[in-house]
C-alpha positions in Angstrom: 142.2 86.5 -34.5 144.5 83.5 -34.0 145.9 80.9 -36.4 149.0 80.7 -38.6 149.5 83.5 -41.1 151.5 83.2 -44.3 152.0 86.7 -45.6 155.1 87.4 -43.5 158.8 86.8 -43.9 161.8 86.6 -41.5 165.2 87.8 -42.4 168.3 89.4 -40.9 167.6 93.0 -39.9 168.7 95.8 -42.1 169.4 99.4 -41.0 166.0 100.6 -42.0 164.4 98.1 -39.6 166.0 99.5 -36.4 163.6 102.4 -35.8 160.6 100.0 -35.9 162.0 97.7 -33.2 161.5 99.9 -30.1 157.8 100.5 -30.9 157.3 96.7 -31.4 159.0 96.0 -28.1 156.9 98.6 -26.3 153.7 97.3 -27.8 154.5 93.8 -26.9 155.3 94.9 -23.3 152.1 96.8 -23.0 150.0 93.5 -22.9 151.6 92.6 -19.6 149.5 93.7 -16.6 151.4 95.9 -14.1 151.1 93.0 -11.6 153.5 91.1 -13.8 155.7 93.8 -15.5 156.0 97.1 -13.8 155.4 100.2 -15.9 159.0 101.4 -15.9 160.1 98.0 -17.3 157.4 98.1 -19.9 158.8 101.4 -21.1 162.4 100.3 -21.5 163.5 99.2 -24.9 166.8 97.9 -26.3 169.0 100.8 -27.1 169.4 101.5 -30.9 173.2 101.2 -30.8 172.9 97.7 -29.4 170.4 96.7 -32.0 172.7 98.2 -34.7 175.7 96.2 -33.3 173.6 93.0 -33.4 172.5 93.8 -36.9 176.1 94.2 -38.1 177.0 90.9 -36.3 174.0 89.1 -38.0 172.2 88.2 -34.8 169.1 90.3 -35.2 166.2 89.1 -37.2 163.0 90.9 -38.2 159.6 89.4 -39.1 157.8 91.5 -41.7 154.2 91.4 -42.8 153.5 93.0 -46.2 156.9 94.8 -45.9 156.3 96.2 -42.4 158.3 95.0 -39.4 156.0 93.3 -36.9 158.4 91.3 -34.8 162.0 90.7 -34.0 164.4 88.4 -32.2 167.8 89.3 -30.8 170.3 86.5 -30.1 173.8 86.1 -29.1 176.3 83.3 -28.6 178.0 82.6 -25.3 180.4 79.6 -25.5 178.4 76.6 -26.5 175.1 78.4 -26.0 172.9 80.3 -28.3 171.0 82.9 -26.3 167.6 84.4 -27.1 168.0 87.8 -25.5 164.7 89.2 -26.6 161.8 88.2 -28.8 158.8 90.4 -29.5 155.8 90.3 -31.8 153.4 93.2 -32.1 150.2 92.3 -30.4 148.2 93.2 -33.5 149.7 90.1 -35.2 150.3 87.9 -32.1 149.3 84.3 -31.7 149.7 83.6 -35.4 153.0 81.7 -35.4 155.4 84.6 -36.0 157.1 84.3 -32.6 157.5 80.5 -33.0 159.2 81.1 -36.4 161.5 83.7 -35.0 162.6 81.3 -32.3 163.1 78.5 -34.9 165.3 80.9 -36.8 167.6 81.3 -33.7 167.6 77.6 -33.1 168.8 77.0 -36.6 171.4 79.9 -36.3 172.6 78.3 -33.1 173.1 75.0 -34.8 175.1 76.7 -37.5 177.2 78.4 -34.8 177.8 74.8 -33.5 176.2 75.5 -30.2 175.0 72.7 -28.0 172.0 74.5 -26.5 169.8 77.6 -26.8 169.0 79.4 -23.6 166.6 82.1 -22.5 165.0 83.7 -19.5 161.2 84.2 -19.2 158.2 84.5 -16.9 157.4 81.0 -15.7 153.6 81.3 -15.4 152.6 83.8 -18.1 150.9 81.9 -20.9 152.7 83.5 -23.8 156.1 83.0 -22.0 157.1 79.8 -20.1 154.3 77.6 -21.3 154.8 78.9 -24.9 158.5 78.0 -24.8 157.7 74.6 -23.4 155.4 73.8 -26.3 158.3 74.6 -28.7 160.6 72.2 -26.8 162.4 74.3 -24.2 162.7 72.9 -20.7 163.6 74.2 -17.3 167.0 73.5 -15.9 166.5 70.4 -13.8 169.6 68.2 -14.3 171.7 70.7 -16.3 173.4 73.5 -14.4 172.3 77.0 -15.4 175.2 78.7 -17.2 176.7 81.8 -15.6 175.4 84.2 -18.2 171.8 83.1 -17.6 172.2 83.2 -13.9 173.4 86.8 -14.2 170.4 87.7 -16.5 168.0 86.1 -14.0 169.6 88.0 -11.1 169.1 91.3 -12.8 165.5 90.5 -13.9 164.5 89.3 -10.4 165.4 92.8 -9.1 162.4 94.3 -10.9 160.1 91.3 -11.7 156.9 90.8 -9.8 156.4 87.3 -11.2 158.7 84.3 -11.1 161.4 84.4 -13.7 163.1 81.2 -14.9 165.8 80.1 -17.3 165.0 77.5 -19.9 167.1 75.6 -22.5 166.7 73.8 -25.7 169.2 71.0 -26.5 170.5 71.0 -30.1 171.4 67.8 -31.8 175.0 67.7 -33.1 175.4 68.3 -36.8 
């Protein structure tokens, strides 16, 4: 089933949300074919201590449907950049606008942090990756140089990726 849903909310993660994040991340990774995302990478999840640190630093948000976590987004700030490190929505509720709203949350947070851009890395040719972010307004780095932190992230991802990975950015309007 596709289409926007309305019975969900997005808020900063609380400690009770942390145990739900790894299963969401694993379920989201499971929809990638092995030709795109090798099984070992599908089984890796963000360590709980890093999620806890992000929660304490107010840079981890959770989408809940009927009080149950169904998605999350992990962000950071690097200089003038907001950075979407990971965004996942459980496939049972995918394609209903939750991922887009999580991303909008980080775009707004990045504005509040007085960032100039939001950056991320993704699969270029996977429909729910590169093309999805393009529809939101992210673009490839054509005239803007890729910042060092995104270059490093891409280098690490390209070691295991079987599909082309790319960095994208979203320019923020000054406040």
